N, C-alpha and C positions, 0 to 999 in steps of 0.2 A: 518480263522475260526470264529474269533470274529465278523467280519463284517457280515458273513453269519448268525450267531446267532442273531445279532442285527436286520438284515433285516427281519428274520423270525418272531421275536417277534413283530416288528413294524407292520407287515401285519395283526396282530391279534388285533391291537388297535381299529380299526374302521371297522364295517361291515355294509353294507347297505342292508336292507331286501327289496326285491321287490316283488310285487304281481304276476308278469307275468312269472317269470323264476326262475329256480333253478341252473342256470349256474354260473360259475366263470368268472368274467370279467378279462381277461388276462392283459389288459392294466393297471389296477390299483391294481390288487390283492385282490379286494373286493369281498366278497361272497354275492351272491344274493339268496334269498329264499322267499317262499310264506308265507304271514302272513294273519291273519283275519282282521287286522286293516288297511292294505295297506302299502305303503312305510314307512320305518322308519330307523333311524340310531340306531346302537347299539354300545355303548361305554363301555369298562371296566371302572369301576368307584369306588370311595370311597364315602360313604355317611357321611355327617356331619350335625350338627345342630348349627345355630347361631340365637340368639334372638327368639328361638322357631320355626324357619323356617328351613326346610331341604334344603341342597344344596349338590352338587356333584362335585368331582374333578376327571378329567380324562386327558388322553393324546390324542392329535390329530395330525396326520401327517400334516406337513406344506402344502403339496399339496392340502389338503382339506380346509384349512383356508379361501382362497379367495372364495371358492365355497359355503361354509356354512354361513360364516359371511359376509353379503353383506351390504356395507355402502352406503345408498342412500338418506340421509336426508339433503343434502346440501341446498336444496331449501326451506326447511321448516323454519318458523320463530323460534327464540330461545325458545319461550314458548311452542312450540309443539314438541321440540326435547328433548332427554334425554342425549345428549352429545354435546360437542363443535364441531364446524365445523372443518373438517380436514385441518390442516395446511400443505399444500403441500410443503412448503419450508423446512420442517423438514425431508422429505422423502429421498432426495439424501444422506444425511449423515447417516441415519439409514440403508439404503440399502447398501451403501458402507461398513458400519461396518460389515454387514453379509457377503458380498461377499469377503471382504479382510481378514476375519477371519473365514473361514469355519470350522476350527478345534478348534476354541477357542472363539466363540461368546457366549453370555449369554443373554437370554430374560426371563423376569419374566412372570407369567401366565396372560392369558387373562381372563377377567371377563365378563360373558354374562348372560342376562336374556332371558328365553325361553318362548315365547308366543305360547303355544301349549301343546299337551299331552306329559307328561313325566311319565314313569313307571320304578321303580327300582326293579330288581329281585335280592335279596341278596343270597349269596352262602349258608348261613345257617340261622337258626332262632335265634341263640344266639352266644355269643363270638365274636371274631374278624370277623368271616364270616358274621355276621349280618351287618357289616359296608362295606363290599366289595361285588361287584356283577356286574350286567350288567344294564346299564342305557339305556332304549329304548325311543327314541324321534321321534315323528311323523315327517315325512319329509315335511309336509306342515306347520310345525312350523316356526315361525319367530324368528331369533336369533338377539338380540340387544346387541352390545358390550357396556358395562358400563365403561370398562377401558381397553385400549389397541388398539384403532382404528388406531393409527399411526404405531404400531408394525404390525398389520394386513396388512396395506397398504404396508409397507416396505417388508414384507414377499412376498406379491404378486409380487412386482417389482423384488425382488431378484430371485424368481423362474423363471422369464422370462430369466434372465441371466444365471442361473445355476439350471436347472431342477433337478439335483441330490440331491439338498437340500430337495426335496419333501418327502424323506423318514425320514428326521429328524422330531422330535416331539416337541410340546410345550404344557405346562399344560394349561388346561381350567377349570375355575370354573363356574359351571352352577347354576343359581338361577331360581326359578319360576318367571315369569313376572307377577307382581301384579298390572299392570297398569302404565300409564305414570307418575303419581305423585311419585309412589314408585321407578321407574327407575330413575327419576330425583334426588330423594333423595339419591339413591345409588351412583350416580355420584358425588353428593356434598360430601357425607360422605367419599368416596374413595379418594377424592382429598383434603379434608378439612385440613388434617394434613400432607400432602405431602410437604416436605421441600427439596429444591435442596441443595446438600452438598456444602460447601464452595469450591471455585475453588482451593484453596491451597491444600486441602486434596485430591482433584481429581488429581492434579499434582503429589502429593506424591505417590499415589497408581497406577498411570498409567505407565505400563511397555511397552506399545506399542509406545508411543509418544517419538521420539528421543529428542526433546527439553526438555521434562519432565525429561528424564534420565540425560541429560546434566546438568540441574540446580540442580538436586539432588546431583550429583557428586561435583559440585562447592560448594554447600552449606555445604558439608561435609569436603572438603579439602582446600578450599581457605581461607587464613588468613583474607580476607575482609569479608567473609560471615559466617565462622564457628562460631556457637554459637550466631549468630546475626539474624537468619532467623526464623520467625514464620512459622512452617511447616504445621499447621492444619487450622488456621483461615485466612480469607482474609481481615480482618479488625483488626487493632491493638487498644487495649484499651489505654486510656490516660496514664496509669501507666505501660504499657508493657515495658519490658527491651529490646525487640527486635527492630532492626533497619528497617527490611524489612519483607514483607510477601513473601512466596514462589510463590504465584500467580503473584505478581508484578515483581519479578525476572524472572519468566517464560515469561511474555509478553515482558519484556525488551530484554531478550535473543532471543526470537522468532523474534522480529523486527531486532535485530542485525544480525542474521544468515540467514534471508530470502533471498532465491535465490542463496546462496553460495553453490556450488557443491563440498563439501568436506565431508569426512567420519566423523562418530560420534566422534571418538577419536581426530581427528584434530580439529573438531568443538569445543569440550570441552576445549582443550588447548587454542584455539584462544579466545573463550569467556572469559575464566578465565583471560587470559592476558589482554584483553580489559578492563574488570571491575577493575582489579588491577591497570591499568593505570588511569582509571577514579578516582579511590580512591586517587591517588596522587595529584589530582587537587582539592580535597574536604577535607580540614583539619579537618572538624567536624566529619567525619566518623572515623578518627584515634583517635580523642579525646574521642569518645564514647567507642572505644575498650580499650583505655588507662584509662578509667573511670575518666577523667577530665571533662567530660560532660555526662549527662545522656541521654539515648535514648529518653526519654519523652521530655526533654528540646530541643533536636535537632529537633524532629518532630514538636514541637510547634513553633519553631522560624525559621525553614528552610523547604524548600520543596524538597530538593534533594534526600531524601530517600523515597519519596512518589512514588506511581505507575506511575503518569504522567511523573515524571522526568526520571525514569528508562526507560519508553517506549520511550520518546523523545531521550534520550541518545543512546538507541538501534538503533533508526532510523538514527541518526547522524553517528554512527559507521558503519552501513550498507553501507551508501554512501561512506565512506572512504575505507572500505574493498573491495568494488566492484572496486574501482580504483586500489588498491594494497593491498595485504595481507602482504606485507613486513613490519615488525614492525618498522623499521627505518623510514618509510614514514608516516604511519598513526598515530604513537605515537606523532610525532612532530606536526602534525596538530591539536592535542588535547590540546596543551599547553595553548592557549588563554582561555580555560575554567577556568583557575585559577582566571581570572579577572571577572567572572560572579558573580553577587550579588544574591545569592540564598535565601536570607532572605525574610520572608513573608512581611516585612516592605517595600521592594522594590516595588514602585508603578508600575514598568513595568510589574509585574505579574498580576495586576488587569485586568480582562477580558481575560487574556491569560491562566494562570494556576489557578487563584483564581477568583471565582465568588461569590459575596455576602459574602466575608470573609471566604469561604470554598474552599479547593482544589477540582477542578473539573477534571474528567478524561474522558470527552466526546471526541469523535473523533475530533471535531473542536478545543477543547482546547489543545489536544495533538499536533495537527498540528501547532497551534499558538505558542506553546512552542518550537517545532522543529524550526520554523521560527526564533524565537528569538536567539536560539543557533546557527543557521546557520549564521546569521548576525554577531555574535561575532567571528565566526570561518572564516569568509570571504568566505562562501560557497553560491552558488547560490540556488534559490528556483525553484522547479518544477512548471509547469503551475497550477496544483491544489493548491499547497502551496501558489503561488502568488495570486490566486483567493481568498483564505481564508484570506490572509493578507490584500488585498485591501478592502475586506468587513469589516474587523476589523478596519482599519484605517478610513473608512467612517462612522464607528459607527453602521454598520448593524449587526455586530456579537453580 
């Protein structure tokens, strides 16, 4: 009953008025009727005002998004466009997100400028009805997406895989198109204050990602991490009392468990056991917990709590666990880590983990740090690791 009610209400969201017919198009459920102005879209909408300009908010079925909002400006130079070029590399992840979570995905509204005739018929002349009504847009209008072109493209790809998503809806905010300069300014304003959230808080709030769930459990129950992990920020201030960031622990654990076919509960226990074994090779970690050394002093003088070290240790552990998950075997292989000099003053880290006096977490620096640890543990290098190592030794890195 709920699905039938939802489908019935969604069929009323958008009506296309056509000059030549008064028939109902059975394939789409859209009503066609004759008007004096020609073809037009009719959206139920709410009218608002910003900076003295009217705008309208409506709901649009996903099946109409690719048809109405056409993105065709890839070949224009930047100064003649009002948006960035579509980054097709982002689309697979966005599309997969929709397809993998058909009952639980969330997309924010699209923002569009309409270059064409728009008329708003309010439900009444005063009160709340003055703000609600029908928005009529000429079908020869041009719709320019000011914000959301990647969502639009992902929706189009997702519909090809799962046409049933076409009855879902997305909010659309319509503005009058006041010319290229105004549209460009809208794009700049919409993105001016956009700030990507810190990776740590993304991990904290992500309940779909198995690794995120694993590190949250570890951060709450393991003696190594409990009370020592910054859960929100991805960078620690100089005076922070925390030893690790949640994002650094996430990437280290992700590297540790990559390719291991075990369930989440077993993975959590295995990861916790691994990091607690690592803890036994690093006396400074215990000194911070025992308050004989401050976290700030440890981070200043050593690199083993930094993201690059956790990532490298995760990759080392992954190699050992792929050989055998038996604790009696992989734990013994980690014993030589006790002899590693993790202090920043160790000249071996320069160019590997430290560049210009600062810890660097580039892909190449992570690999060079992994190589250093592999040599201490008597482990061989992969072809790619050997290539990076050779370049470093030649001075090309």
